[in-house]
N, C-alpha and C positions, 0 to 999 in steps of 0.2 A: 752216148755220152754218160759218164758216171756222175754220181751226185757230189757236189762240192761239200766239203766239210769245213765249217768256220772255226777260228780260233776259240770262241766261247763254247762251241759244242764239244770241241776236244777237252777243253778245261773242265767242262761240266762232267764228262765222262771220267776224267782223272779224279775230280773230287768225289764222285760216287764211289769209286773204288777205295779212295783214302778213307772214307767214312765206313765202308764196309770191312775192310781189312786195314787197320791202322799200320802205319811205319813200325818197324821193329829195330831192336839193337841200339847201341850207342850212336850209330852213324844214321839212324832214322831211316833205314832202308825201306823203300817202297815195295809194296806187293807186286808180284809179277805182271799183273794186269795193268796197274798204274805205270809201272816202269816201261812196259811196251808202248804205252800211249805218251809217255814223257819224251821219247826220242822225236817223234813227228812234231810234237808241240814245240820242243826246242828249236827244230829245224825251222818251223814256221816263224818263230820270233826272230831268230838270227837272220833268216832270209827276207824278213819283213813281208811275209805272205799273208794275204787276207783269208785265203782259203786253200784247201789242198783236195785233190781228188781222193775220194774214199778208197778208190782202187790202188792208190799209192801207199796204203798202209800195209804194213807186214801182216802175214796171216794172224800172228798173235795180237797185234794191235787191232786189227779188224774184229777179231772174235771178242776182245775186251770191249771195244767200242759198241758193238752190236748188243752184247749182253748187258752193258750198263744201260743203254737206251731202252731195252726191253724190260729191265727191272726198275728203273728209276721212276718211282710213283710221283715224284714232283713234276715230272714232265707230262703226266697223263692229263687228258682233257677233263675239264670238271664235269662232274656228273650232276643230275638234278638234285641229288641228296646234298652234295657239297655246296651247291649254290644256294640252296634254301637255308642251310645252317650258317652261312656267312652273311645272309641278309639282316 
């Protein structure tokens, strides 16, 4: 069975790409990675889906999602150093 992907997880990946590569042009066109993730995001909203199988993503969307998760340091587990500096 494949990993379920929740709407907030997909949204977090879209927002990661939006911060890395801001929208361009008068029409505020999304970067290719955010655009690839926007389609399944919209389908989840329209279809009232709570989650989606990660295997249902297109190859471009899957690559964008995987790369966002690998690079997004806000999702990283706290280290001993970050814990002691926040105390």
